[in-house]
N, C-alpha and C positions, 0 to 999 in steps of 0.2 A: 517350796520347802524353805525353812529357816536357814540363814547363813550362820555358820559357827565362827564366832569372832573371839579371839584371845586378846584381852586388853589388860594393860598393866602400866603403872608408873614405874619408871626405871631410872636408877642413877646413871650418870654418864659412863661409869665403868661396868654396867651390865647387871646390877643387882636390883631385885624388886622388893626385897626385905633385907634387913640387916642381920647380923649374927643372931642365931636363935629365933629367927622370924620377927625380929623387932621392926615395927612399922613407925615408930616415933620419928624417924628421920624425915618422913613425908609431911608431918604436921605443918612446918613453916611454909610449905608449898601448896597447901589446900586453899581453895577459894574459887571464885568464879573463873571459868575458862570457857571461851566460845566453843572449843572442840568438844569438851565434855557436854556442854549444853546442846550441841547438835546430836551427840550420840544418844543421850538418855532417852529421848522419845522414840528412838529406833530400836530399843531393846525390848524384846517381848518376854524373855525369861533369862534367868541366871542358872548356869551349871557350875557348881562350886566344888572344889576339892575339899577333902576332910581337913587337911592341915590349915587351909585358908579359912574355912568356917570356924575352926576352933582357935585360930591364931589371934595375934595382936591386931589392934584397930588403931589407925592413925587419928581417929576421932574420939579416942578414949577420954572419958570424963566430960564429954559434951552431949548435948541433946541428939547429935547425929551418930553417937556410938551405936554400932551394930546395924546401921542402916546402909543399904546399898547407895553408892554415889553420895554419901553424906546425907541421905534422906531425900535426895532429888529423884529417886526412882522407887516405885512400888510395884510389885508383881510377883509371879510365881518363881520360886527358888527351889532348885533341886540340888541336894548335896550327895555326892557319891562317897559312900562310906560303908565299911563292914561293921562299924560300931556306932549305930545311931544312939542318941541320948534316950534315956528312959522316959523323960517327960517330953511331951509334944512341944514343938517350937512353932508359934503362929506364922503362917505363910511359907513354911519350909517343909518340903517333902524329902525324905531320906530314901535313897535307892542303893541297892547293894552292888551294882555293877555298872560299868560304863555304858553298855548297850541299852540298859533300861533307862539310865539317866539321859542319854542322847535322845531316845525315842520320846520320853515324857517331855523334855525341854523343848524339842522341836515342835511337838504337837501344841504345847502351850504357847509358844512364840508365834505360831502361824507364819506369816510372811516377814516377820521382823527378825532381828538378830537374837541368837542365843549367845549371851555373853559368858565366856569361859573365864573363871577366876581361879587362879592357882597354877603354879609352874608345873607341878607333877601331873595334874589333870590335863593341862594343855599338851604336855608331852605325850600322854596316853591318847588324846584325841588325834594328834599328829600321826602317831604310829598306826592308828586305826584308819587313817586316810580320811578322817572326818573334818579336820580343821580347814576352814576356808580363808580366813584373814587374820592378820595380827595388827593390833593397834598399840603403839608404844608412845607413852608420854615421857619423853626424855627430860629428866629434871637436872638442873645444873648443880650437881653435887657428886662427890666421889665418896663411896662407902668403904671400899677396900676389901670387904668380906660380906658374906651373907648368902641369900638365896638368889641364884642366877635366873634371868628371864627364861633361858633355855639351857639345860645341861643334860648331856647324854654321855655316860661313861663310855670311853672308847671313841667318842666323837660320832657325829652324824651331820651330813651336809643336807640342808634343806634350802632349796631355791625359793626365793621370794621376788615378787615383782612390786616395785614401789608404785602405789596408787596416788598418794597425796602427802604433802608436807605442809604443816601449818605452824607458824611461829606464834605462840601464845604468850600471855603475860607471865606464866610460871613454868612453862615447859614447851619444848618443841615436840609436836605431834607428828608421827610418821605412821602411815597406814600402808600395809603390804597385803598382797594376795599370795597365798601359798601356790606355788607352781607345781602342778602335778604332771608327771610324765606318763605317757602311754607305755604299754609293754615294749613297744619298739624303740622307746627312748625319745620319741618326738614330743615336743611341747604341745599341749592341747591348745585349741583356740581360746582366746579370752572370753570370759563369760560376760 
């Protein structure tokens, strides 16, 4: 079964988008990165949140606008939304709930990753016990406000196990595994 991976570029102070969902902060940091180049061929499908799908694009105004990984990836995309657009979007399937989106994306991805895009959707996947890994590209900038990588009103503690760290030309990449606890509270064996 496909591994569910939440990946995002994040400012050092924990934001994946600026105020109002602004993604222009990321534009100066786009470009070749070995960590991204290793990830892209491992992605079999995208599972995208509605706000992310309809949101700002750091590639706005370029040939890469609207394309996953700046045009470096092509494949099935599933957007979880209660309000699909009236006109069809080539290569994009709209699903009305998380369960349907997970099932469709996993089937499409096969043994590859389902890459989750969007903080709200990632939080839902985590709450459903479906999220397996988190990959963060920590960009050397402070934004001060915006959309957090993970936000849970009232707080939530999620244990993560670091799998890898890579120092890239534009970001430090950290990959984590979500640690699931058994009903007895014991940590499960590593996969």
